[in-house]
Each structure stands twice: as structure tokens, then as C-alpha cells.
C-alpha positions as CSV (number, residue, x, y, z in Angstrom):
1,M,0.1,0.1,0.1
2,F,1.4,3.4,-1.2
3,Q,2.2,5.9,1.8
4,L,3.1,9.4,1.8
5,F,6.4,10.2,3.4
6,K,8.1,13.5,3.8
7,C,11.7,14.2,4.5
8,Q,12.8,16.2,7.7
9,I,15.7,18.0,6.0
10,C,14.3,19.3,2.6
11,G,10.5,19.0,3.2
12,D,9.9,17.1,0.1
13,P,7.1,14.6,-0.1
14,Y,7.4,11.1,-1.9
15,L,4.9,8.1,-2.6
16,G,6.2,4.9,-1.7
17,D,5.7,1.2,-0.3
18,E,8.2,1.8,2.3
19,T,10.7,4.5,3.6
20,L,13.4,4.9,0.9
21,S,17.2,4.3,2.3
22,K,17.8,7.7,1.2
23,C,15.5,11.0,0.5
24,P,15.1,10.8,-3.3
25,F,15.4,14.9,-3.4
26,C,18.1,15.8,-1.1
27,G,19.8,12.5,-0.3
28,A,19.4,12.6,3.7
29,P,19.5,9.3,5.3
30,K,16.4,7.3,5.9
31,N,16.5,8.5,9.9
32,Y,15.4,11.7,8.5
33,I,12.7,10.4,6.6
34,V,8.9,9.9,8.0
35,E,5.5,9.4,7.2
36,A,3.9,12.6,6.4
37,R,1.4,12.8,9.6
38,E,4.7,12.6,11.5
39,Y,6.2,15.4,9.4
40,I,7.3,18.5,11.3
41,D,7.3,21.5,9.2
42,Y,10.4,23.6,10.5
43,F,10.2,25.9,7.4
44,A,6.9,27.3,8.8
45,Q,8.2,27.5,12.2
46,Q,9.7,30.7,13.7
47,I,13.1,29.7,14.7
48,D,15.5,32.0,16.5
49,F,18.6,30.9,14.7
50,S,21.7,32.8,16.1
51,T,23.5,35.4,14.1
52,K,26.3,32.9,13.5
53,E,23.8,30.2,12.2
54,L,22.5,32.5,10.1
55,D,25.7,33.7,8.4
56,N,26.8,30.0,8.1
57,F,23.4,29.4,6.4
58,K,24.4,32.1,3.9
59,K,27.9,30.3,3.5
60,A,26.2,27.1,3.0
61,L,23.9,28.4,0.4
62,D,26.9,30.0,-1.7
63,L,29.0,26.6,-1.4
64,E,25.6,24.7,-2.7
65,I,25.0,27.1,-5.4
66,G,28.5,27.1,-6.6
67,N,28.4,23.2,-6.5
68,A,25.2,23.0,-8.3
69,S,26.6,25.3,-11.0
70,F,29.3,23.0,-11.4
71,Y,27.6,20.0,-11.5
72,S,25.2,21.8,-14.0
73,K,28.0,22.5,-16.5
74,A,29.6,19.2,-15.8
75,A,26.1,17.6,-16.9
76,V,26.4,19.2,-20.2
77,T,30.3,19.0,-21.0
78,S,31.1,15.5,-20.0
79,S,31.3,13.5,-23.1
80,D,30.3,10.0,-21.5
81,A,26.7,9.6,-21.1
82,Y,27.4,8.1,-17.5
83,F,29.1,10.9,-16.0
84,K,26.1,13.3,-17.9
85,S,23.7,11.6,-15.6
86,L,25.9,11.5,-12.6
87,F,26.5,15.0,-12.6
88,K,22.7,15.7,-13.5
89,A,21.8,13.7,-10.2
90,L,24.4,15.6,-8.3
91,F,23.1,19.0,-9.6
92,K,19.7,18.3,-8.5
93,V,20.6,17.1,-5.1
94,E,23.0,20.2,-4.6
95,N,20.2,22.5,-5.7
96,E,17.9,20.9,-3.1
97,H,20.5,21.8,-0.5
98,A,20.5,25.2,-1.8
99,D,16.8,25.5,-1.3
100,V,16.7,24.3,2.2
101,F,18.9,27.2,3.5
102,T,17.0,29.5,1.1
103,K,13.7,28.6,2.9
104,H,15.4,29.3,6.3
105,L,16.9,32.6,5.3
106,K,13.6,33.8,3.4
107,T,15.6,34.6,0.8
108,V,15.5,34.3,-3.2
109,K,17.7,31.6,-4.5
110,P,21.0,32.8,-6.5
111,E,20.9,31.9,-9.9
112,I,23.1,29.0,-11.3
113,D,26.4,30.5,-12.5
114,K,26.7,29.7,-15.9
115,S,30.4,31.0,-16.4
116,I,31.2,28.1,-14.1
117,E,33.9,25.8,-16.3
118,A,33.8,21.9,-16.2
119,D,36.1,19.7,-18.3
120,Q,34.7,17.0,-20.9
121,D,36.7,14.4,-19.4
122,G,34.1,13.1,-16.6
123,H,37.1,11.5,-14.6
124,T,38.4,15.2,-14.3
125,N,35.0,16.3,-13.3
126,L,34.6,13.6,-10.7
127,L,38.1,14.6,-9.2
128,E,36.8,18.3,-9.0
129,S,33.6,16.5,-7.5
130,H,35.5,15.4,-4.6
131,R,37.4,18.4,-3.9
132,R,34.0,20.3,-3.8
133,E,32.5,17.8,-1.9
134,Q,35.3,17.7,0.7
135,I,35.3,21.4,1.2
136,A,31.4,20.9,2.2
137,I,32.2,18.5,4.3
138,E,34.5,20.3,6.5
139,S,32.3,23.6,6.3
140,Y,29.5,21.6,7.4
141,Q,31.1,19.7,10.3
142,N,32.3,23.2,11.5
143,F,29.0,24.9,11.0
144,Y,27.2,22.1,13.2
145,N,30.1,22.3,15.7
146,E,29.1,26.2,16.0
147,A,25.4,25.7,15.6
148,T,23.4,26.0,18.8
149,T,19.8,25.5,17.7
150,P,18.7,21.8,17.1
151,R,17.3,22.2,13.7
152,A,20.7,24.1,12.8
153,K,22.6,21.0,14.1
154,Q,20.0,18.5,12.3
155,I,20.5,20.2,9.0
156,F,24.2,20.1,9.2
157,E,24.5,16.6,10.8
158,A,22.6,15.2,7.5
159,L,24.6,17.5,5.1
160,V,27.8,15.9,6.4
161,K,26.5,12.5,5.7
162,I,25.0,13.3,2.3
163,E,28.2,14.8,1.2
164,K,30.3,12.1,2.6
165,D,28.1,9.8,0.6
166,H,29.1,11.8,-2.3
167,L,32.9,11.3,-2.2
168,G,31.8,7.3,-2.5
169,L,30.7,7.8,-6.1
170,E,33.4,6.2,-8.3
171,D,33.3,5.7,-12.0
């Protein structure tokens, strides 16, 4: 029987027979996915994020837009169909992460940077992907350590796990 599930990180719903191992939109692990009736809408709540948390949300938004921009370009420029698909999927995930920060900052999401460069060689782009993901992991771990509200901690904890999963991508 189909059920409605929602992700506590990105808030997106999906229909399924059971909870997936990862959110199909943002990549959050299974423990962040709940039945829709149990979903807590953090985006609709008034959360008193600290100035430091809001500053880190802005830094994270810039990081996610930069990574989404790279993946968007790599999805087009990579000559191999496998890499095109991989980078398209990563673009969608990173773009979803940007949405999370945009919603909490109550701002307009910045445009994807179309001037960013990517290589035709998917292997080269994968190496750049790993470099970018490592920067994200380190940043999000620091942001988690600086966070004071449970919601900010939840977001950064989940993103560290998601970005570490991306490091496991091999060709």
C-alpha cells in the first residue's frame, strides 16, 4: 500500500511502499524520512537562529550554489553518458540543499553561475567533484560544531552524511 512520506531535511514528499534508504530529493539518510502525518514543518516555524547560524546558512547557500553550478555545467560538458547522468543527479541534490538554506533564510535563491567551467572528461570532473565535496564536509562539520539550535544541528549533521556519500561515487 502506498504511503506519503516527507523528508525532515528538505521537506519534499514522495509516495512509496516503504521508507527509502535515502531521500530521493536531497539524499538525507533514512532516519530523516517520516510518514507525512509525523512530519514537522521546520520551514513554517519561527526558529530563532543565532547570528552565527544565519551567517553559516548564507555561506552554505553560496557553497551549494557553487557546487550546483559546477554539476550543471559538468552534466552538459562531460562527453560520457554515465557522467552526464551522474552530474545531473548531483546537480539536483545540491540544488535541493540550496533550497533548504533559501527557505530558512527567507530569501531568493541565487541563480546558477553559467560561467563556471567543467571539463569534457568525466574523470577530471569527478576529481573536482571530490574536491568540492570535501570542502562541503569540512565546512558543514564546522557549522555543526558552531550551531546552537537543534534545527541547524540537524541540517548540518545530515549534510555531512550526504556529502560523505558523494565522496563514495566512483566511475
